[in-house]
N, C-alpha and C positions, 0 to 999 in steps of 0.2 A: 371754729376755723379747725385747729388741733385735728378734731376728729375727722373732717372734709379730707383734708392731705392725707392724712391716713389709710383714708378708703382709695383715693384714689391712688395711693402708692402700689396700697394691692392690686390694684386695676391694671395699671401699668408694668407691674412683676409679670403680671400673667399674661399681657399681648408681647411684652418682651423677652421674657422667656419662649425657649422652644414647643410648640406645640403641640408637639409630639411625648413632652415629658409628662409624666404619671403614668397612671396605670392605662394601656393600651384601651382596654375595653369599656373603662367609664372615662371618656373624655367629656368634658365640660358643656354646655350649649352653647358656647362663643368661638369654642374647638371645631364644633361640630356645623356651624355656620358657617365657619372660616373653610374649613375643609367642602363645603358644598360650593360656598364661592370659586375657588382655587378650580377645579373638579368640571364644573360647569363652564368655567371661563366665561361668565357672565360680568366680571368687573375685575378689570386689569389695573394693573400699581398706577401706572402712568396718569389710566384716568383718573385715581384718588389724587394721585396731587394733582390733578390739573382742578379738581374739584376742592381739593385744600385752598391753593390759590385764591377762587373764584370767593370759595366763604370770607375768607378774612378781606380780599379787596370790597365786598358788599359790608362787610361789618364796618370796615375803615370809614367807607362812606356814610354809612348813619353816623359815625363818632360826630365827622368831620359838621355835616350839615344840620344836624337835631339833636339836642340832648333833653327832648320830651320824653316821657317814659316811655311810650309805648318805642319809640326808637332806641332807647338803650337795651329794653326785654328784647325786641329783634336784633342786634347787635349780638345780646347774651348765646340767644338762638345759634343764630350765625356762629358763633363761637363753638359753642361746642357740637355742631355742625363738622364744623371743620377739626376739631378733636376727635370727632367719631372718623372720618374718614382716615386721618393719619395712625390711628388704633387698627383699622380693618387694611391700609397699606402694609402699614408693616406686619400686622399676622398671617396677611395673603402672600407676602414675600417669604416670608420664614415657611410655609407651609411648600411652596413651590421651590423655596432652596434656589433663591434667585438674589439674596447675599452673595456684591461684589464691592472690590473697593470704588469703582467708578458707580455704582448703585447708590452706593452710601455717600458718595463726595456730592449726588445730586437731590437727596433727601435732607443733609445737612442745609446744604444751597436754599432748599426749599423752607424747612425751616426758618434759617435765619431771615430770610425775605419774607414770610409770611407774620412771623414776630415784630419786624420792625415795621410795617408795615401799619399795624394795630397800638403800635407804642405809637409813632409818631401821629397818626390820627388821634391821641390821647392825650397828646400835647396842644395838640387844634382845637379839640373839644373844649379843654379849661383855658384856653384863648394864651397858653404857654407853649409859644409850637419852637422854642429854643427846647424847651426841659424834655418834650418829647422826643427831639433830633437827638440831645445829648444823651437821652438814658437807650436809644437805639443803637447810639454807637457805642456805647457802656458793655449792653449784650452784646456784641459783636465783637469785642474785646476781650470778655468773657470768654465767651466762645473760643474763641484766637488761641488764648491762657490754657484752654481745655485739649485744643489741637496740640499744642507747645508739648504740654505733661504725656500724653498720648503717644507723641512722635518719639519721647524722651525713655519710654518705658515706664512712665508714672502713675502710680495711681491717683484719681481725685479724689479725697476725703472730704472736701466741703460740701457742705446740707444744705445749700440755700436755696431760692428760684432762680437755678442756672437752667435749669431742664422746660423743654415746651409744656409739657402735660401742667406741673402748678401755678406757671405763669399764666396758662391757659384759665386754670380752673379760679384765679386771684381776677382776672378781667372781667369771668364769666359773674363772682360775685357782687365785684364792684358796680357792673350794669344793673344789676336785679337791684343791689340796695341801690344804687346810686334813681333809677327809678322812682323807687318809694321815697327816695330824698326829695328829690324832684317834684314830687305830687305834693308833699305837704308845704316845702319848705322852699321848693323852687330855686336851688341851690343845687350846687357840683362840687360840694368839699371832700366828697369822698372820692369821685374822681380823681381830686388833685393829689390826696393822700396815695391811692394806688401809683400814682405815677413817682411820686417819691419815693415811695418805695422800690419800687423797680428800679430807678436810680440809686439808689443808693447798697442796695443789695447787688445786683452790679459791681459795681464800683470796689464794693467789698470782694466780692468772688473772684473779680480780676486781681487785686490787690493780692490775696492770701493765695492764688496760684500759682503768678508771676514769682513772689515770696519763695514758696514751695519748692518750683521747679531751679531758683539762683542756689536755695540752700544745699538742694540732691546735687545738682551739676561741680558745686563747691566740694564735698565730700571724697 
């Protein structure tokens, strides 16, 4: 899992950084792909945002209505499609220099909504709807604490599953391993463990951020 998280972190760093960074004559394949999409205007950022929402909603539907192996594999695929749309949207915005305070607000709201839909669905899938709603609420609180730190000019030095990308990776791995678990044992223990992990991590991240904020404001 650590190796996978490190790989995802490198991929995220590639997309989140300016796509024109590095030697201009040797852009990566992904950079060239992003530039081609930006210049051709075949795909617009708002279209990818809607695809992000659609993929998340479909994945949540599969989680709620079936925990069969095929449904979990389908959910994992939809989550990865959502991740791909998120990365593409971010890359196109940077290439076209479309980042504005308003666009950041809408992107953050979309991410929080899509994350919450999948987390709530995970709670319903294991028969613990209250835990799904609690986990979704805590992820919103942790994001709000991050916003408070940002508005106060403070850095967030926590290193938990606060970001969309690691959380999506966790959900994807859980669905794939859960499909294997259901096929051989007809249980959903791993789904429950993933939800508990998200809940505890979000709570810890929120508390840590608020503590950091309070200490910084008191000094």
